[in-house]
KEGULUM-763169 format. One line per field, with one value per residue: residue in one letter; chain; x, y, z of N, C-alpha, C, O in turn; residue number from 1. Coordinates in steps of 0.1 Angstrom, whole numbers, plus 5000, padded with zeros to 4 digits. Example, Ala and Ser with C-alpha at 12.3 -4.5 7.8 and 13.67 -1.06 7.14 Angstrom:
// residues 2
r = [A S]
c = [A A]
nc1 = [5132 5128]
nc2 = [4943 4978]
nc3 = [5078 5071]
cac1 = [5123 5137]
cac2 = [4955 4989]
cac3 = [5078 5071]
cc1 = [5132 5129]
cc2 = [4967 5000]
cc3 = [5078 5079]
oc1 = [5142 5134]
oc2 = [4967 5011]
oc3 = [5085 5080]
k = [1 2]
// end
This chain:
// residues 257
r = [M S D F I R D C G G C A V L D G M L A T E L Q R N G V N L N D P L W S A R C L I T C P H L V R K V H L D A I E A G A N V T L T A S Y Q A T I Q R F E S R G F T R E E R S Y G A Y L A D G S E Y R G D Y G D A V D L K F L K D F H R R R I Q A Y V E I L E E N D I R I P A W F S F N T N D G I N V P S G D S V L D C V S V A D S C D K V L A V G I N C A P P R F I H D L I L S I R K V T S K S I L V Y P N S G E T Y D G H K K E W V E S K F K G E S S K Q D F A S Y V T K W H E A G A S I I G G C C R T T P R T L R A I R K V L N N]
c = [A A A A A A A A A A A A A A A A A A A A A A A A A A A A A A A A A A A A A A A A A A A A A A A A A A A A A A A A A A A A A A A A A A A A A A A A A A A A A A A A A A A A A A A A A A A A A A A A A A A A A A A A A A A A A A A A A A A A A A A A A A A A A A A A A A A A A A A A A A A A A A A A A A A A A A A A A A A A A A A A A A A A A A A A A A A A A A A A A A A A A A A A A A A A A A A A A A A A A A A A A A A A A A A A A A A A A A A A A A A A A A A A A A A A A A A A A A A A A A A A A A A A A A A A A A A A A A A A A]
nc1 = [4297 4301 4318 4341 4347 4352 4375 4392 4398 4377 4371 4373 4398 4397 4407 4402 4415 4425 4427 4438 4461 4474 4479 4497 4518 4527 4510 4490 4458 4440 4417 4389 4385 4396 4409 4407 4420 4445 4445 4449 4472 4492 4493 4510 4514 4489 4488 4510 4500 4478 4492 4507 4487 4478 4500 4501 4481 4455 4425 4407 4406 4398 4387 4400 4378 4360 4353 4351 4336 4311 4309 4332 4353 4346 4351 4378 4384 4378 4359 4324 4324 4346 4344 4333 4311 4307 4309 4297 4297 4321 4330 4331 4306 4292 4300 4289 4262 4251 4239 4233 4212 4190 4184 4163 4153 4134 4139 4165 4161 4143 4160 4183 4170 4159 4183 4194 4174 4175 4200 4197 4176 4190 4209 4192 4176 4194 4207 4232 4262 4284 4298 4282 4281 4266 4275 4272 4275 4276 4269 4259 4255 4230 4215 4220 4240 4221 4197 4181 4173 4199 4192 4169 4180 4197 4178 4167 4188 4191 4169 4176 4188 4212 4229 4255 4266 4263 4269 4289 4309 4337 4329 4330 4349 4336 4309 4305 4302 4276 4261 4266 4253 4227 4223 4224 4199 4182 4191 4204 4227 4262 4282 4299 4325 4343 4356 4367 4397 4387 4390 4377 4365 4371 4354 4356 4381 4395 4408 4417 4407 4413 4392 4365 4352 4348 4370 4375 4400 4422 4446 4442 4444 4435 4431 4422 4395 4387 4383 4359 4341 4341 4332 4306 4294 4305 4320 4337 4363 4379 4398 4390 4394 4424 4434 4460 4485 4497 4476 4461 4477 4477 4450 4448 4466 4452 4429 4440 4448]
nc2 = [1529 1512 1493 1508 1516 1492 1484 1502 1491 1490 1514 1546 1572 1606 1637 1669 1693 1714 1743 1754 1740 1751 1776 1769 1763 1788 1805 1834 1837 1857 1867 1872 1849 1830 1797 1791 1811 1802 1786 1803 1818 1801 1772 1751 1747 1739 1714 1702 1701 1684 1661 1657 1649 1626 1610 1608 1590 1595 1586 1600 1633 1668 1694 1727 1746 1759 1786 1795 1815 1826 1853 1864 1852 1862 1888 1888 1886 1862 1841 1831 1804 1796 1798 1786 1776 1784 1790 1823 1848 1851 1858 1843 1838 1815 1797 1805 1813 1839 1861 1888 1915 1919 1894 1869 1840 1824 1832 1822 1794 1788 1795 1777 1753 1752 1751 1726 1709 1716 1706 1679 1675 1682 1662 1640 1647 1651 1628 1623 1606 1607 1599 1613 1632 1646 1669 1684 1713 1722 1741 1735 1709 1699 1715 1729 1758 1776 1771 1750 1716 1692 1666 1668 1679 1658 1639 1649 1646 1619 1610 1609 1588 1591 1602 1590 1591 1607 1632 1649 1679 1700 1706 1708 1683 1672 1670 1649 1620 1616 1627 1609 1586 1596 1603 1578 1568 1579 1573 1549 1552 1555 1569 1599 1617 1646 1664 1696 1709 1715 1740 1774 1794 1828 1849 1876 1884 1867 1844 1814 1804 1792 1767 1775 1757 1736 1710 1705 1708 1719 1708 1682 1647 1640 1616 1600 1599 1584 1555 1553 1568 1553 1528 1536 1540 1555 1555 1568 1588 1617 1648 1683 1718 1730 1706 1682 1667 1650 1644 1628 1606 1596 1589 1569 1550 1542 1531 1510 1494]
nc3 = [4281 4303 4293 4289 4315 4327 4312 4323 4347 4365 4376 4364 4360 4363 4349 4358 4363 4348 4346 4370 4371 4349 4359 4379 4363 4356 4342 4337 4345 4347 4330 4309 4293 4307 4312 4285 4272 4269 4247 4227 4234 4245 4236 4238 4265 4274 4262 4276 4302 4299 4292 4315 4332 4321 4322 4350 4355 4345 4328 4314 4301 4303 4281 4273 4275 4292 4298 4273 4256 4232 4228 4239 4224 4199 4203 4203 4177 4164 4142 4140 4133 4146 4173 4206 4233 4267 4303 4309 4323 4337 4362 4384 4395 4389 4407 4430 4427 4428 4408 4405 4414 4397 4388 4397 4416 4403 4376 4372 4377 4356 4334 4337 4337 4312 4297 4305 4296 4270 4262 4265 4246 4222 4221 4216 4194 4173 4170 4182 4186 4201 4233 4262 4292 4322 4347 4379 4399 4434 4463 4488 4491 4484 4465 4432 4423 4411 4425 4419 4427 4431 4425 4410 4387 4379 4374 4350 4332 4334 4319 4293 4268 4256 4273 4293 4318 4350 4375 4399 4400 4410 4436 4472 4488 4511 4506 4488 4492 4503 4483 4462 4471 4471 4444 4433 4438 4419 4394 4371 4357 4351 4377 4382 4398 4405 4426 4440 4457 4481 4489 4487 4460 4454 4435 4431 4439 4424 4433 4452 4484 4518 4531 4553 4568 4595 4601 4575 4551 4526 4528 4536 4530 4499 4486 4506 4506 4484 4483 4498 4482 4458 4467 4474 4450 4429 4397 4381 4389 4400 4401 4405 4404 4418 4425 4417 4395 4413 4429 4412 4408 4434 4436 4415 4426 4449 4438 4423 4443]
cac1 = [4305 4304 4330 4352 4351 4358 4388 4400 4400 4365 4369 4382 4404 4393 4415 4395 4422 4433 4430 4447 4474 4480 4484 4509 4528 4531 4501 4481 4444 4431 4412 4376 4385 4402 4419 4406 4430 4458 4444 4455 4486 4502 4487 4519 4512 4477 4492 4518 4491 4471 4502 4511 4476 4477 4512 4498 4471 4441 4419 4399 4410 4388 4391 4401 4366 4351 4348 4353 4323 4309 4311 4346 4361 4344 4358 4392 4385 4375 4346 4314 4327 4358 4342 4325 4303 4309 4304 4297 4299 4336 4332 4330 4293 4287 4303 4281 4248 4246 4240 4229 4199 4180 4181 4157 4154 4126 4146 4176 4156 4139 4172 4191 4161 4158 4196 4196 4165 4179 4211 4191 4169 4200 4215 4182 4171 4205 4213 4247 4267 4296 4293 4279 4277 4262 4280 4267 4282 4268 4275 4253 4253 4216 4211 4230 4240 4209 4186 4174 4178 4208 4185 4160 4189 4202 4167 4165 4199 4188 4159 4182 4196 4226 4238 4260 4270 4259 4276 4292 4322 4341 4322 4339 4349 4327 4295 4305 4297 4261 4255 4266 4242 4214 4222 4221 4184 4174 4197 4213 4238 4275 4283 4313 4327 4356 4355 4379 4405 4381 4391 4366 4369 4366 4353 4360 4396 4401 4417 4412 4410 4412 4379 4362 4344 4355 4373 4379 4412 4429 4458 4438 4448 4423 4429 4416 4381 4385 4377 4345 4333 4340 4322 4293 4289 4312 4329 4346 4367 4390 4399 4388 4403 4434 4440 4473 4489 4500 4463 4456 4486 4472 4437 4451 4472 4441 4420 4448 4450]
cac2 = [1534 1501 1486 1517 1516 1478 1484 1510 1484 1491 1528 1555 1584 1618 1649 1681 1704 1721 1758 1757 1735 1761 1786 1763 1764 1802 1812 1843 1834 1868 1871 1867 1836 1820 1788 1791 1821 1795 1781 1813 1823 1791 1759 1740 1744 1731 1700 1697 1698 1672 1650 1654 1642 1612 1602 1605 1580 1599 1579 1611 1647 1678 1704 1741 1753 1762 1800 1799 1820 1831 1868 1867 1848 1871 1901 1886 1885 1849 1840 1822 1791 1792 1799 1776 1782 1779 1800 1836 1861 1852 1865 1833 1837 1801 1789 1810 1815 1852 1867 1902 1918 1918 1880 1862 1825 1819 1834 1812 1780 1787 1795 1765 1741 1752 1747 1712 1702 1718 1697 1666 1674 1682 1648 1631 1651 1651 1614 1625 1593 1609 1598 1625 1632 1658 1670 1696 1719 1725 1748 1731 1694 1696 1722 1735 1773 1783 1768 1737 1704 1684 1653 1672 1680 1644 1632 1653 1640 1604 1608 1609 1576 1594 1605 1578 1592 1619 1633 1662 1684 1713 1708 1704 1668 1668 1667 1639 1607 1616 1630 1597 1578 1602 1601 1563 1565 1584 1569 1537 1555 1556 1582 1605 1628 1652 1676 1705 1706 1719 1755 1782 1804 1841 1854 1890 1885 1857 1835 1804 1806 1781 1765 1779 1747 1728 1696 1704 1715 1715 1700 1669 1638 1639 1602 1592 1598 1577 1542 1555 1572 1541 1518 1542 1538 1563 1547 1577 1596 1626 1660 1695 1729 1730 1693 1682 1653 1641 1639 1617 1594 1590 1582 1557 1541 1537 1522 1498 1485]
cac3 = [4292 4311 4287 4291 4329 4329 4307 4332 4359 4373 4379 4355 4367 4355 4351 4356 4370 4338 4348 4382 4367 4340 4368 4385 4353 4354 4333 4343 4340 4350 4317 4307 4287 4317 4306 4271 4267 4266 4233 4218 4238 4249 4234 4242 4279 4275 4258 4287 4314 4296 4292 4329 4338 4315 4328 4364 4356 4341 4317 4307 4303 4299 4272 4278 4269 4303 4296 4259 4252 4219 4228 4242 4212 4188 4207 4200 4163 4159 4136 4147 4131 4153 4187 4213 4243 4281 4313 4302 4331 4340 4375 4395 4401 4387 4419 4442 4424 4430 4395 4405 4420 4387 4385 4408 4417 4392 4363 4372 4375 4342 4325 4337 4333 4297 4292 4307 4287 4256 4259 4263 4233 4212 4220 4211 4180 4163 4171 4185 4191 4210 4247 4269 4306 4329 4361 4385 4411 4446 4475 4500 4490 4481 4453 4424 4427 4407 4434 4416 4434 4423 4421 4398 4375 4376 4368 4336 4325 4334 4309 4279 4266 4251 4285 4299 4332 4357 4388 4406 4398 4416 4449 4483 4491 4522 4501 4477 4496 4505 4470 4454 4476 4467 4430 4430 4440 4408 4381 4371 4349 4358 4385 4382 4408 4405 4435 4441 4468 4494 4491 4482 4451 4455 4422 4430 4440 4414 4440 4461 4498 4526 4536 4567 4575 4605 4597 4561 4547 4513 4531 4539 4520 4490 4482 4517 4503 4472 4485 4502 4470 4449 4473 4474 4437 4418 4388 4375 4400 4396 4408 4397 4407 4428 4426 4409 4390 4425 4434 4403 4411 4446 4432 4408 4435 4458 4430 4419 4455]
cc1 = [4309 4317 4342 4357 4357 4372 4398 4403 4388 4362 4379 4386 4402 4402 4406 4401 4430 4437 4440 4461 4482 4486 4497 4521 4532 4522 4492 4467 4435 4426 4398 4375 4390 4411 4418 4415 4442 4457 4449 4469 4496 4497 4496 4518 4499 4480 4501 4510 4483 4480 4506 4500 4475 4489 4509 4487 4457 4437 4411 4405 4399 4394 4392 4390 4356 4345 4351 4340 4323 4314 4326 4355 4359 4350 4373 4395 4382 4361 4337 4317 4339 4356 4333 4318 4306 4303 4307 4302 4314 4339 4331 4316 4287 4290 4294 4266 4242 4249 4236 4215 4187 4176 4176 4158 4146 4133 4157 4171 4151 4150 4179 4182 4160 4171 4197 4187 4169 4191 4206 4184 4179 4206 4205 4179 4182 4212 4228 4252 4280 4291 4292 4277 4273 4269 4275 4275 4272 4276 4270 4251 4239 4212 4223 4229 4227 4197 4179 4181 4188 4201 4175 4169 4194 4190 4164 4176 4196 4177 4164 4191 4210 4235 4242 4264 4265 4267 4278 4307 4324 4333 4332 4338 4339 4313 4294 4299 4282 4255 4255 4255 4228 4212 4218 4206 4176 4180 4204 4225 4251 4275 4297 4313 4342 4355 4368 4387 4399 4382 4379 4371 4363 4366 4357 4375 4403 4411 4410 4416 4407 4397 4377 4354 4352 4357 4376 4390 4417 4441 4455 4441 4435 4420 4422 4401 4377 4378 4362 4336 4331 4330 4308 4286 4295 4321 4338 4350 4379 4391 4397 4398 4411 4439 4452 4475 4492 4487 4459 4464 4480 4458 4439 4457 4461 4433 4427 4449 4436]
cc2 = [1523 1494 1495 1516 1502 1478 1493 1503 1485 1505 1536 1567 1596 1630 1661 1694 1713 1735 1760 1751 1744 1772 1781 1763 1778 1810 1821 1842 1845 1874 1865 1853 1825 1810 1787 1801 1813 1788 1790 1816 1812 1776 1748 1737 1736 1716 1694 1693 1686 1660 1646 1646 1628 1604 1599 1595 1583 1591 1589 1624 1656 1689 1718 1750 1759 1776 1805 1803 1826 1846 1871 1863 1858 1885 1900 1885 1872 1849 1831 1808 1786 1793 1787 1783 1776 1789 1814 1847 1862 1860 1856 1831 1823 1793 1793 1811 1828 1860 1881 1903 1916 1904 1873 1847 1819 1820 1824 1798 1778 1786 1782 1753 1740 1747 1732 1704 1704 1708 1683 1665 1674 1668 1639 1634 1649 1637 1615 1612 1595 1608 1611 1623 1645 1658 1683 1700 1722 1732 1743 1716 1690 1702 1727 1750 1780 1781 1756 1726 1697 1672 1656 1673 1667 1637 1636 1646 1625 1601 1606 1596 1579 1599 1592 1579 1606 1620 1648 1666 1697 1716 1704 1689 1664 1665 1654 1626 1607 1619 1617 1588 1583 1600 1587 1560 1570 1581 1556 1539 1555 1569 1586 1616 1633 1665 1684 1701 1708 1733 1761 1793 1817 1848 1868 1892 1876 1849 1825 1806 1794 1779 1769 1768 1738 1714 1694 1713 1710 1707 1685 1660 1635 1624 1594 1590 1587 1563 1543 1559 1560 1531 1523 1541 1547 1554 1555 1588 1604 1638 1672 1706 1727 1716 1692 1668 1644 1636 1627 1605 1587 1583 1569 1547 1534 1527 1509 1488 1479]
cc3 = [4301 4306 4290 4306 4333 4324 4315 4345 4369 4378 4371 4364 4357 4359 4348 4362 4361 4342 4359 4379 4358 4349 4375 4376 4348 4345 4342 4337 4343 4337 4316 4301 4296 4310 4291 4264 4262 4252 4223 4221 4240 4248 4239 4257 4282 4272 4270 4299 4312 4297 4307 4336 4334 4321 4343 4366 4351 4328 4308 4311 4297 4290 4279 4272 4279 4301 4282 4253 4238 4219 4230 4230 4201 4191 4204 4185 4156 4153 4144 4145 4140 4168 4192 4225 4257 4291 4307 4311 4335 4352 4387 4401 4398 4399 4431 4439 4426 4417 4394 4410 4410 4383 4397 4406 4405 4378 4362 4370 4361 4332 4325 4333 4318 4291 4293 4297 4273 4252 4257 4250 4221 4210 4213 4196 4170 4163 4173 4192 4199 4225 4254 4284 4311 4343 4366 4397 4422 4457 4488 4501 4487 4467 4445 4427 4422 4416 4431 4424 4425 4417 4410 4386 4370 4369 4353 4328 4323 4323 4295 4278 4262 4262 4292 4313 4337 4370 4392 4403 4406 4428 4460 4485 4501 4518 4493 4481 4496 4491 4461 4458 4471 4452 4426 4430 4427 4394 4382 4362 4357 4365 4385 4392 4406 4413 4434 4453 4481 4497 4484 4472 4453 4441 4420 4430 4430 4421 4449 4475 4506 4531 4550 4574 4583 4600 4583 4557 4534 4516 4535 4527 4511 4488 4493 4515 4493 4474 4489 4491 4461 4455 4474 4460 4426 4410 4380 4385 4396 4405 4399 4402 4419 4432 4416 4403 4402 4430 4425 4405 4424 4444 4425 4417 4444 4450 4426 4431 4459]
oc1 = [4320 4325 4353 4369 4367 4381 4410 4409 4390 4351 4391 4379 4406 4403 4402 4395 4439 4449 4450 4470 4494 4497 4506 4533 4538 4525 4486 4466 4422 4431 4396 4365 4389 4420 4428 4419 4449 4467 4453 4478 4508 4496 4492 4520 4498 4476 4499 4512 4482 4476 4507 4503 4473 4486 4515 4484 4448 4445 4409 4408 4392 4405 4386 4393 4345 4333 4353 4334 4333 4321 4331 4365 4368 4355 4379 4406 4384 4352 4341 4314 4341 4364 4328 4320 4308 4293 4317 4310 4319 4349 4330 4315 4278 4284 4291 4258 4230 4260 4234 4207 4176 4166 4183 4162 4151 4133 4159 4177 4154 4150 4182 4188 4161 4171 4201 4191 4167 4191 4211 4186 4176 4207 4209 4179 4178 4222 4236 4246 4285 4281 4301 4272 4277 4267 4275 4281 4260 4287 4276 4246 4236 4206 4234 4220 4224 4187 4171 4193 4185 4203 4174 4164 4194 4193 4161 4173 4199 4177 4156 4201 4219 4247 4233 4266 4263 4272 4271 4316 4315 4330 4341 4327 4334 4306 4283 4291 4276 4244 4246 4248 4220 4201 4211 4201 4165 4175 4210 4233 4250 4270 4306 4304 4351 4354 4378 4383 4404 4376 4371 4381 4350 4377 4361 4380 4415 4422 4399 4428 4399 4391 4386 4351 4363 4348 4380 4390 4417 4446 4464 4440 4426 4409 4417 4395 4366 4368 4354 4325 4320 4322 4299 4274 4291 4329 4346 4341 4388 4384 4400 4410 4406 4447 4453 4468 4490 4487 4454 4459 4480 4456 4433 4453 4461 4429 4421 4451 4435]
oc2 = [1523 1490 1489 1515 1502 1473 1491 1509 1482 1507 1534 1572 1595 1633 1664 1703 1720 1739 1768 1755 1745 1777 1789 1763 1780 1821 1817 1845 1843 1885 1854 1846 1813 1814 1784 1800 1818 1785 1786 1817 1815 1769 1737 1726 1728 1707 1683 1683 1677 1649 1635 1637 1619 1592 1590 1591 1575 1589 1587 1627 1652 1693 1720 1759 1763 1778 1816 1796 1830 1850 1880 1871 1861 1891 1911 1883 1870 1857 1824 1799 1774 1788 1779 1795 1764 1796 1817 1856 1874 1866 1861 1823 1819 1782 1785 1809 1830 1865 1886 1894 1913 1901 1871 1842 1809 1811 1817 1791 1768 1778 1777 1743 1729 1740 1725 1695 1695 1703 1676 1654 1668 1664 1631 1625 1646 1635 1608 1608 1585 1614 1620 1612 1656 1648 1693 1692 1724 1729 1746 1711 1678 1696 1729 1755 1791 1789 1751 1726 1695 1668 1648 1668 1664 1629 1628 1641 1619 1590 1601 1595 1571 1599 1585 1568 1615 1610 1657 1658 1705 1728 1696 1683 1652 1658 1649 1621 1598 1613 1615 1582 1575 1597 1585 1551 1565 1585 1553 1530 1556 1579 1579 1623 1625 1676 1680 1691 1704 1738 1755 1799 1818 1851 1872 1900 1877 1847 1827 1810 1786 1789 1768 1771 1734 1708 1683 1725 1698 1700 1677 1664 1628 1620 1583 1582 1582 1560 1535 1554 1559 1526 1515 1542 1545 1546 1550 1595 1599 1639 1672 1702 1722 1714 1701 1659 1632 1624 1617 1594 1575 1572 1559 1535 1522 1516 1499 1476 1471]
oc3 = [4307 4314 4294 4309 4340 4331 4315 4354 4381 4383 4372 4373 4346 4371 4336 4366 4365 4342 4357 4385 4358 4346 4376 4380 4338 4342 4352 4325 4342 4332 4321 4303 4294 4302 4285 4252 4253 4246 4212 4212 4238 4258 4242 4261 4291 4279 4274 4305 4321 4303 4310 4344 4342 4325 4349 4377 4352 4319 4296 4322 4288 4293 4289 4265 4276 4302 4279 4245 4233 4210 4223 4227 4193 4181 4202 4180 4144 4157 4153 4153 4142 4176 4185 4227 4258 4288 4301 4306 4336 4353 4398 4410 4405 4401 4440 4449 4425 4415 4383 4410 4414 4376 4407 4396 4399 4370 4351 4362 4355 4323 4314 4327 4312 4281 4283 4291 4265 4241 4248 4243 4211 4198 4205 4188 4158 4156 4166 4202 4204 4229 4253 4287 4305 4350 4358 4404 4419 4459 4498 4511 4487 4459 4450 4432 4428 4415 4439 4427 4413 4406 4401 4375 4358 4359 4345 4317 4313 4318 4286 4286 4264 4260 4297 4320 4330 4376 4389 4403 4409 4431 4457 4484 4501 4525 4491 4473 4490 4489 4454 4450 4468 4447 4416 4424 4426 4384 4393 4359 4370 4360 4388 4395 4406 4407 4429 4460 4492 4506 4477 4475 4454 4436 4409 4423 4428 4416 4452 4477 4502 4534 4558 4586 4579 4595 4578 4561 4531 4506 4536 4516 4516 4487 4491 4521 4492 4467 4484 4490 4456 4447 4473 4459 4414 4416 4372 4390 4390 4416 4387 4405 4430 4441 4407 4407 4401 4435 4430 4405 4424 4449 4429 4416 4446 4455 4425 4429 4468]
k = [1 2 3 4 5 6 7 8 9 10 11 12 13 14 15 16 17 18 19 20 21 22 23 24 25 26 27 28 29 30 31 32 33 34 35 36 37 38 39 40 41 42 43 44 45 46 47 48 49 50 51 52 53 54 55 56 57 58 59 60 61 62 63 64 65 66 67 68 69 70 71 72 73 74 75 76 77 78 79 80 81 82 83 84 85 86 87 88 89 90 91 92 93 94 95 96 97 98 99 100 101 102 103 104 105 106 107 108 109 110 111 112 113 114 115 116 117 118 119 120 121 122 123 124 125 126 127 128 129 130 131 132 133 134 135 136 137 138 139 140 141 142 143 144 145 146 147 148 149 150 151 152 153 154 155 156 157 158 159 160 161 162 163 164 165 166 167 168 169 170 171 172 173 174 175 176 177 178 179 180 181 182 183 184 185 186 187 188 189 190 191 192 193 194 195 196 197 198 199 200 201 202 203 204 205 206 207 208 209 210 211 212 213 214 215 216 217 218 219 220 221 222 223 224 225 226 227 228 229 230 231 232 233 234 235 236 237 238 239 240 241 242 243 244 245 246 247 248 249 250 251 252 253 254 255 256 257]
// end
């Protein structure tokens, strides 16, 4: 990872904005598969959005597999060999952490702890040589939506030699700087951050709404944060939901200067 980051000029630019860019290109993502639907219906637009990001300066792009669940693809007639796994409920609850009255905090912690530990064990046991990273979401700047501490999650990822980077994705920009400083205390791995625009996702209405937090607006210059994040220790920086190729160009410009 260090060689890759060095080849990128000391900080890599990451594209994590696929789904909302597909929407900007006219795609209706009101579907349980969300962006993965486009792998079936309009793969040419997936390619276009990736190319737009690369042309804007991205060194890394993310696949359209976020909600490509086993169950949903099989319901569309795909075989088990053709499906992959991602977020399952498709109701936005992964942003909020409210999974229903029958699911308590202990259940969620056990569930996610097992998943994180399972991913680490899979990487170790199968000698997987593809570079891997873990990134986590947070609604409060301290915990992931399930209730586990971000730092506890980072520590699990840090225990695996196959994991080359850890960080935060699709969280509001206002949390990122302090999280980078905290993450640096528990890992020496590369730190990646790709926050969203600062807007809040309403999983029931399937739409993004303006942030209600004082001093934070999606209209704020996203790139104004980049230097501070990089100086704090982030070496992979990008944008998640509601950021655009224009955002990536601005990030690249700041880093080049």
